[in-house]
Wavefront OBJ file of the C-alpha trace (Angstrom):
o trace
v -35.101 84.142 116.213
v -35.586 87.865 115.543
v -34.768 90.259 118.374
v -37.484 92.602 119.644
v -35.703 95.894 119.912
v -38.510 97.642 118.004
v -40.771 97.082 121.012
v -38.261 98.879 123.234
v -38.343 101.763 120.738
v -42.106 101.738 120.962
v -41.962 101.784 124.768
v -39.654 104.818 124.675
v -42.148 106.520 122.343
v -44.990 105.699 124.766
v -43.027 107.332 127.571
v -42.496 110.387 125.342
v -46.226 110.648 124.669
v -47.010 110.425 128.410
v -44.543 113.196 129.268
v -45.860 115.357 126.418
v -49.453 115.256 127.575
v -48.620 115.595 131.273
v -46.966 118.926 130.396
v -49.840 119.974 128.156
v -52.745 119.011 130.428
v -51.229 120.417 133.615
v -52.193 123.949 132.625
v -55.880 123.079 132.233
v -56.016 121.656 135.747
v -54.065 124.550 137.282
v -55.907 127.201 135.238
v -58.154 128.174 138.128
v -55.178 128.882 140.402
v -53.220 130.638 137.640
v -56.203 132.836 136.713
v -56.751 133.773 140.368
v -53.086 134.640 141.015
v -52.446 136.496 137.744
v -55.921 138.066 137.467
v -56.918 136.473 134.145
v -60.397 136.279 132.627
v -61.921 133.244 130.900
v -61.200 134.813 127.511
v -57.583 135.526 128.430
v -57.147 131.928 129.651
v -58.543 130.669 126.349
v -55.767 132.553 124.540
v -53.189 131.039 126.908
v -54.497 127.608 125.907
v -54.400 128.456 122.236
v -51.045 130.290 122.011
v -49.307 126.962 122.612
v -51.224 125.400 119.753
v -50.502 128.298 117.437
v -46.742 127.926 117.910
v -46.950 124.128 117.846
v -48.777 124.188 114.516
v -46.524 126.844 112.973
v -43.358 124.791 113.453
v -44.713 121.323 112.747
v -43.778 121.092 109.064
v -40.172 122.417 109.350
v -39.459 120.183 112.330
v -40.985 117.152 110.584
v -38.798 117.936 107.539
v -35.797 118.251 109.832
v -36.463 114.731 111.146
v -36.621 113.404 107.578
v -33.275 115.076 106.826
v -31.103 114.246 109.835
v -33.047 111.544 111.678
v -35.268 111.515 114.757
v -32.597 110.660 117.310
v -31.207 114.229 117.302
v -34.478 116.012 116.575
v -36.562 114.375 119.320
v -33.741 114.960 121.800
v -33.748 118.691 120.956
v -37.564 118.806 121.098
v -37.806 117.277 124.553
v -34.992 119.336 126.074
v -36.590 122.560 124.735
v -40.143 121.845 125.848
v -39.014 120.594 129.282
v -37.132 123.836 129.817
v -40.162 125.990 128.973
v -42.502 123.811 130.989
v -40.310 124.641 134.003
v -40.192 128.334 132.990
v -44.022 128.424 133.069
v -43.562 128.513 136.825
v -41.876 131.935 136.466
v -44.856 133.613 134.757
v -45.791 136.874 136.553
v -48.514 138.362 134.347
v -50.642 137.682 131.248
v -47.954 138.711 128.749
v -45.201 136.616 130.322
v -47.483 133.550 130.476
v -48.362 133.998 126.793
v -44.679 134.310 125.831
v -43.577 131.205 127.749
v -46.448 129.081 126.421
v -45.722 130.217 122.849
v -42.061 129.166 123.206
v -43.182 125.934 124.835
v -45.348 125.111 121.805
v -42.586 126.155 119.414
v -40.177 123.709 121.094
v -42.621 120.792 121.214
v -43.584 121.176 117.537
v -42.708 118.190 115.420
v -42.879 115.582 118.203
v -45.727 113.631 116.635
v -44.404 113.689 113.044
v -40.993 112.546 114.255
v -42.538 109.759 116.324
v -44.510 108.804 113.167
v -41.286 108.714 111.178
v -39.558 106.687 113.923
v -42.304 104.054 113.892
v -42.362 103.990 110.078
v -38.653 103.106 110.138
v -38.844 100.594 113.009
v -42.123 98.757 112.213
v -43.245 97.008 109.000
v -46.522 98.160 107.401
v -48.468 95.182 108.800
v -47.715 96.341 112.382
v -47.933 100.113 111.998
v -51.550 100.788 112.955
v -51.248 98.902 116.225
v -47.860 100.517 116.937
v -49.307 103.973 116.310
v -52.355 103.158 118.453
v -50.239 101.809 121.319
v -48.026 104.931 121.136
v -51.079 107.076 121.884
v -51.681 105.001 125.024
v -48.766 106.931 126.496
v -50.145 110.306 125.459
v -53.637 109.676 126.701
v -52.481 107.691 129.712
v -50.388 110.671 130.738
v -53.390 112.937 130.140
v -55.600 110.607 132.247
v -53.111 110.539 135.126
v -52.428 114.249 135.098
v -55.750 115.587 136.518
v -55.595 113.228 139.490
v -51.855 113.772 140.013
v -52.058 117.570 139.742
v -55.113 117.730 142.006
v -53.181 115.739 144.607
v -50.026 117.866 144.181
v -51.997 121.081 144.667
v -52.995 119.793 148.102
v -49.394 120.225 149.317
v -47.752 122.663 146.908
v -48.666 125.486 144.482
v -49.114 125.465 140.715
v -45.628 126.771 140.058
v -43.918 123.719 141.520
v -46.178 121.461 139.455
v -44.553 122.800 136.267
v -41.035 122.580 137.685
v -41.450 118.938 138.609
v -43.174 117.943 135.359
v -40.532 119.675 133.241
v -37.659 117.848 134.942
v -39.021 114.430 133.896
v -38.513 115.224 130.205
v -34.812 115.884 130.685
v -34.306 112.336 131.937
v -36.078 110.972 128.847
v -33.944 113.089 126.483
v -30.710 111.782 128.053
v -31.840 108.178 127.611
v -33.025 108.649 123.985
v -29.802 110.245 122.869
v -27.654 107.518 124.423
v -29.674 104.469 123.363
v -31.762 105.099 120.232
v -30.584 104.827 116.594
v -32.375 106.190 113.535
v -32.376 102.884 111.677
v -32.658 99.274 112.876
v -29.479 98.346 111.003
v -27.572 100.996 113.014
v -28.559 99.591 116.392
v -26.079 97.066 117.798
v -28.786 94.968 119.463
v -30.899 94.356 116.335
v -30.121 91.058 114.576
v -30.524 90.302 110.878
v -33.859 88.497 111.338
v -35.523 91.471 112.986
v -34.032 93.860 110.455
v -35.449 91.762 107.584
v -38.894 91.666 109.237
v -38.957 95.422 109.765
v -37.790 96.291 106.265
v -40.229 94.004 104.430
v -42.700 95.955 102.386
v -40.724 99.200 102.550
v -39.427 98.555 99.004
v -37.038 101.154 97.658
v -37.365 103.197 100.845
v -36.010 100.320 102.996
v -32.400 101.444 102.768
v -33.003 105.219 102.780
v -32.233 106.657 106.187
v -32.978 110.277 105.239
v -35.147 111.889 102.587
v -33.598 114.083 99.903
v -35.693 116.709 98.095
v -39.292 117.191 99.225
v -41.993 117.133 96.469
v -43.967 119.953 98.062
v -46.253 120.474 95.062
v -47.328 116.803 94.987
v -47.806 116.708 98.727
v -49.885 119.868 99.035
v -52.102 118.988 96.044
v -52.594 115.319 96.874
v -56.250 114.378 97.525
v -55.359 111.928 100.281
v -53.255 114.531 102.106
v -55.964 117.218 101.859
v -58.663 114.849 103.151
v -56.457 113.595 105.939
v -55.800 117.194 106.952
v -59.545 117.990 107.016
v -60.365 114.882 109.035
v -57.497 115.470 111.471
v -58.610 119.099 111.934
v -61.938 117.757 113.150
v -60.332 115.109 115.382
v -58.036 117.594 117.126
v -60.676 120.326 117.395
v -62.843 117.915 119.346
v -60.000 116.513 121.432
v -58.782 119.934 122.603
v -62.027 120.575 124.446
v -61.188 117.666 126.686
v -57.646 118.826 127.525
v -58.478 122.490 127.971
v -62.031 123.436 128.978
v -63.421 120.108 130.305
v -62.444 120.666 133.976
v -64.047 124.113 133.896
v -67.158 122.676 132.184
v -67.519 119.926 134.767
v -67.044 122.311 137.681
v -69.118 125.221 136.452
v -71.856 123.607 134.361
v -72.123 120.174 136.000
v -71.299 120.972 139.640
v -68.305 118.624 140.190
v -65.871 119.631 142.910
v -62.461 118.701 144.387
v -61.283 115.106 143.903
v -64.485 114.087 142.068
v -63.629 116.737 139.476
v -60.156 115.231 139.035
v -61.568 111.738 138.552
v -64.231 112.734 136.022
v -61.787 115.020 134.175
v -59.539 111.966 133.819
v -62.325 109.702 132.513
v -62.085 110.782 128.824
v -58.369 109.974 128.755
v -59.016 106.560 130.308
v -61.476 105.947 127.479
v -58.771 107.072 125.022
v -56.235 104.605 126.410
v -58.644 101.723 125.749
v -59.531 103.142 122.333
v -55.895 103.575 121.313
v -55.075 99.874 121.739
v -58.315 98.442 120.407
v -58.479 100.938 117.537
v -54.988 100.079 116.287
v -55.680 96.342 116.568
v -59.044 96.732 114.809
v -57.498 98.712 111.978
v -54.775 96.109 111.371
v -57.194 93.201 111.731
v -59.862 94.618 109.423
v -57.203 95.664 106.921
v -55.978 92.091 106.661
v -59.504 90.950 105.903
v -60.887 93.815 103.774
v -57.725 95.511 102.543
v -56.187 98.684 103.945
v -58.769 101.000 102.358
v -61.777 99.040 103.559
v -60.417 98.182 106.997
v -59.264 101.665 107.914
v -62.376 103.324 106.522
v -64.546 101.059 108.677
v -62.640 102.068 111.801
v -62.464 105.796 111.111
v -66.007 106.372 109.804
v -67.575 104.403 112.649
v -65.382 106.340 115.135
v -66.472 109.756 113.920
v -70.158 108.780 113.817
v -70.088 107.350 117.361
v -68.132 110.358 118.650
v -70.773 112.688 117.170
v -73.628 110.730 118.766
v -72.025 110.659 122.212
v -71.015 114.337 122.096
v -74.507 115.475 121.206
v -76.181 113.175 123.748
v -73.772 114.135 126.534
v -74.346 117.827 125.972
v -78.113 117.329 126.120
v -78.106 114.999 129.150
v -79.639 116.431 132.316
v -77.894 114.235 134.890
v -74.292 115.297 135.563
v -72.665 111.837 135.755
v -74.482 110.641 132.622
v -73.241 113.677 130.753
v -69.667 113.130 131.968
v -69.701 109.465 130.896
v -71.150 110.228 127.475
v -68.603 112.935 126.835
v -65.830 110.572 127.928
v -67.098 108.050 125.385
v -67.106 110.750 122.723
v -63.442 111.430 123.478
v -62.687 107.716 123.344
v -64.270 107.316 119.932
v -62.447 110.418 118.752
v -59.201 108.586 119.574
v -60.194 105.114 118.282
v -59.210 106.254 114.771
v -55.681 107.494 115.553
v -53.828 104.284 114.713
v -55.568 104.068 111.324
v -55.012 107.772 110.641
v -51.282 107.948 111.391
v -50.448 104.622 109.782
v -52.240 105.813 106.635
v -50.180 109.009 106.733
v -46.928 106.953 106.911
v -48.079 104.568 104.169
v -48.884 107.232 101.602
v -45.822 109.358 102.528
v -43.052 106.749 102.262
v -39.697 108.308 103.067
v -41.340 111.719 103.579
v -43.301 110.533 106.636
v -41.986 113.409 108.781
v -43.017 116.126 106.344
v -46.463 114.652 105.576
v -47.055 113.962 109.258
v -46.162 117.585 109.936
v -48.614 118.809 107.308
v -51.424 116.677 108.735
v -50.636 117.593 112.317
v -50.461 121.296 111.416
v -54.070 121.051 110.159
v -54.929 119.329 113.387
v -53.287 122.030 115.484
v -55.243 124.731 113.651
v -58.326 122.897 114.911
v -56.776 122.609 118.352
v -55.975 126.352 118.386
v -59.482 127.371 117.327
v -61.290 125.026 119.735
v -60.455 126.756 123.042
v -60.913 130.211 121.506
v -64.337 129.428 120.056
v -65.466 127.924 123.358
v -64.000 130.872 125.295
v -65.673 133.504 123.109
v -69.075 131.771 123.194
v -68.758 131.195 126.926
v -67.942 134.875 127.503
v -71.011 135.968 125.515
v -73.598 133.328 126.386
v -72.407 131.894 129.694
v -73.083 128.331 128.524
v -71.091 125.530 126.885
v -74.027 124.037 124.988
v -73.636 125.715 121.597
v -69.869 125.065 121.062
v -70.293 121.434 122.138
v -73.147 120.874 119.700
v -70.906 122.389 117.012
v -68.167 119.902 117.895
v -70.595 117.010 117.498
v -71.606 118.272 114.066
v -67.991 118.589 112.988
v -67.390 114.920 113.713
v -69.825 114.121 110.907
v -67.541 115.974 108.489
v -64.638 113.777 109.610
v -66.638 110.705 108.744
v -67.409 112.116 105.309
v -63.732 112.771 104.573
v -62.816 109.144 105.232
v -65.245 107.948 102.583
v -62.733 109.171 99.964
v -59.306 108.450 101.554
v -57.300 105.630 99.948
v -54.345 104.322 102.066
v -53.157 102.193 99.077
v -52.452 105.245 96.894
v -49.052 106.853 97.512
v -48.608 110.582 97.124
v -48.620 111.712 93.492
v -50.068 108.412 92.205
l 1 2 3 4 5 6 7 8 9 10 11 12 13 14 15 16 17 18 19 20 21 22 23 24 25 26 27 28 29 30 31 32 33 34 35 36 37 38 39 40 41 42 43 44 45 46 47 48 49 50 51 52 53 54 55 56 57 58 59 60 61 62 63 64 65 66 67 68 69 70 71 72 73 74 75 76 77 78 79 80 81 82 83 84 85 86 87 88 89 90 91 92 93 94 95 96 97 98 99 100 101 102 103 104 105 106 107 108 109 110 111 112 113 114 115 116 117 118 119 120 121 122 123 124 125 126 127 128 129 130 131 132 133 134 135 136 137 138 139 140 141 142 143 144 145 146 147 148 149 150 151 152 153 154 155 156 157 158 159 160 161 162 163 164 165 166 167 168 169 170 171 172 173 174 175 176 177 178 179 180 181 182 183 184 185 186 187 188 189 190 191 192 193 194 195 196 197 198 199 200 201 202 203 204 205 206 207 208 209 210 211 212 213 214 215 216 217 218 219 220 221 222 223 224 225 226 227 228 229 230 231 232 233 234 235 236 237 238 239 240 241 242 243 244 245 246 247 248 249 250 251 252 253 254 255 256 257 258 259 260 261 262 263 264 265 266 267 268 269 270 271 272 273 274 275 276 277 278 279 280 281 282 283 284 285 286 287 288 289 290 291 292 293 294 295 296 297 298 299 300 301 302 303 304 305 306 307 308 309 310 311 312 313 314 315 316 317 318 319 320 321 322 323 324 325 326 327 328 329 330 331 332 333 334 335 336 337 338 339 340 341 342 343 344 345 346 347 348 349 350 351 352 353 354 355 356 357 358 359 360 361 362 363 364 365 366 367 368 369 370 371 372 373 374 375 376 377 378 379 380 381 382 383 384 385 386 387 388 389 390 391 392 393 394 395 396 397 398 399 400 401 402 403 404 405 406 407 408 409 410 411 412 413 414 415 416 417
């Protein structure tokens, strides 16, 4: 019987995703206290949100390439140690400039986490299991994001925002120690993997099955490839929409919808709860429909439907008059925005082959550009108009562009073919 070490690898990746988003989301929940203590305006806080994303996006491709070259065991260890350190150093911020500097270095250190997880799963899971593995991985990320508003709200009852960052940062150091000691880049290198599991994992990988690390990178083919460009455009839209929920949503619910105290924490967590459900069901749906209709048909069904439903819920939630109705509809929009992640990242791995880290970095860089612009656009419009309505309607319209992109993406066509 084959061993099941790949599921332990997946569990470690889930824990990584949870820690990542706990560290990211904490600043949106503590933003009110940070702004009050450091004297920051809404516009300044929007740049604090976005400076992380700027650095994160700038270093995605080189760190993804690094994982392709030397393996994800070393690279993910370095990433987590770095970002945990700067999460803790956020507690030492004493003015606007110092907060910007620390958050930039935090984003720089965390860059490449998603592409390296994508490469890890592409080496440890066969193609027929990749969409569900990618979807389940995001359960950790969104589960951590769902837990964080409630946890931080509770922590702020007995401590200040600075200790929140110290405690959250320390958790990542424990994960890095475990990963370095236990994980191996390839199934055949891990002493607990038997031959049956290795054979199952490597089926369908073809010539790339025995290649631990990529050699030269065909940059020209990657950057001109139609699939890559369309994936980048679609992922820009996905991340643009998602970043509203992990940056400005608590402020929106408090200021525009009148939520307060613990109720604010619960409703701010609702979108991430919807994401957790969407991550699992979206990955399973993508694999199931792909078996029946082929990878192109199955994944297009999942992604196009997701973008259309996200657009409908976003527009309806913004227009809703009753506060709880609006909060629920926006949570559903966030859930549908995440339903497509398993199909998206598994398609990225399938077309990239042994260059999964680099191509994942390219796609995620496009996403982070969207994530960087989202808080700034909302902050600028909020500063000038005093309302969230216009930027949220824009987000709903952008989701329609994501659906259009997926009409032309072909997961069966490798890069350069």
